C-alpha positions as CSV (number, residue, x, y, z in Angstrom):
1,M,102.2,95.2,81.6
2,M,102.3,91.7,82.6
3,T,106.0,89.6,83.2
4,N,107.0,86.1,83.4
5,Y,108.5,86.4,86.8
6,E,107.2,87.1,90.3
7,P,108.1,90.2,92.1
8,W,111.0,89.7,94.9
9,P,109.2,89.7,98.6
10,I,109.3,92.4,100.9
11,L,111.3,92.2,103.2
12,M,109.7,92.5,106.5
13,K,110.2,93.4,110.1
14,G,107.9,91.4,112.5
15,D,105.3,94.7,113.7
16,E,104.9,94.6,109.6
17,V,103.8,91.2,109.3
18,I,100.1,90.4,109.5
19,N,98.4,86.9,108.6
20,L,96.1,86.2,105.4
21,K,92.2,87.2,107.6
22,T,93.8,90.2,108.9
23,A,95.3,91.3,105.4
24,A,91.8,90.3,103.6
25,Y,89.4,92.2,106.7
26,R,91.5,95.4,106.5
27,A,91.2,95.2,102.3
28,N,87.3,94.0,103.1
29,K,88.7,91.5,99.8
30,S,88.3,87.7,99.8
31,P,91.7,85.5,101.3
32,K,91.9,84.5,97.5
33,T,92.3,88.0,96.2
34,I,94.8,88.6,99.0
35,R,97.1,85.6,98.0
36,N,96.8,86.9,94.7
37,W,97.8,90.3,95.8
38,C,100.6,88.2,97.6
39,K,101.8,86.5,94.4
40,A,101.6,89.5,91.8
41,F,102.8,91.9,93.5
42,G,105.3,90.4,96.1
43,I,103.6,91.6,99.4
44,G,103.5,88.3,101.0
45,S,105.6,85.0,101.5
46,Q,105.7,81.8,102.7
47,S,108.5,79.5,103.7
48,F,107.0,77.0,102.6
49,S,103.8,74.7,101.2
50,G,101.5,74.9,103.8
51,S,102.7,77.1,106.0
52,P,100.7,80.6,107.1
53,I,101.2,83.5,104.4
54,E,102.7,86.7,106.0
55,V,101.5,89.6,104.8
56,S,103.2,93.3,104.3
57,A,100.8,95.6,106.1
58,P,102.3,98.7,104.1
59,G,103.1,96.7,101.0
60,L,98.9,95.7,101.0
61,E,97.9,99.4,101.6
62,M,100.2,100.3,98.5
63,V,98.6,97.8,96.2
64,R,95.2,98.4,98.0
65,R,95.5,102.3,96.8
66,G,97.4,101.2,93.7
67,D,100.4,102.8,94.5
68,L,103.0,100.8,93.0
69,I,106.1,103.6,93.0
70,A,105.5,103.7,97.2
71,L,105.4,99.8,96.6
72,E,108.9,99.4,95.2
73,L,110.4,102.4,97.0
74,L,109.8,99.9,99.6
75,R,111.1,96.8,98.0
76,D,114.1,98.5,97.1
77,G,114.9,99.3,101.0
78,K,113.8,103.1,100.7
79,R,111.6,103.3,104.0
80,N,112.8,107.0,104.4
81,D,111.6,108.0,101.5
82,P,108.7,110.1,101.6
83,R,106.3,108.3,99.7
84,V,107.1,105.2,101.7
85,V,107.2,107.1,105.3
86,R,103.4,107.9,104.9
87,Y,102.4,104.3,104.4
88,F,104.2,103.7,107.7
89,D,102.9,106.7,109.6
90,H,98.9,106.0,108.3
91,L,99.5,102.4,110.0
92,G,101.2,103.9,113.1
93,L,104.5,101.3,112.5
94,P,107.9,102.9,112.9
95,I,110.3,102.6,109.6
């Protein structure tokens, strides 16, 4: 279901941030698709127009896998939930 608002961006720690080019490569998608995902799913942020887009690596994996439950848990700050921990472990990232 589409809403009239954009989801809040995920709060990211430094080691979780990847750039748009890396995100596109990891997902095997175009940068345009990743930009759209950032807007639609709130997995990225941009300080201001023209600045680089910072993408959440765990958030990207969750969207790639269609795991919107894990994505909402991450957005809610529930990083210790087993469903979220699984993605951090997969990416070799600390919680």
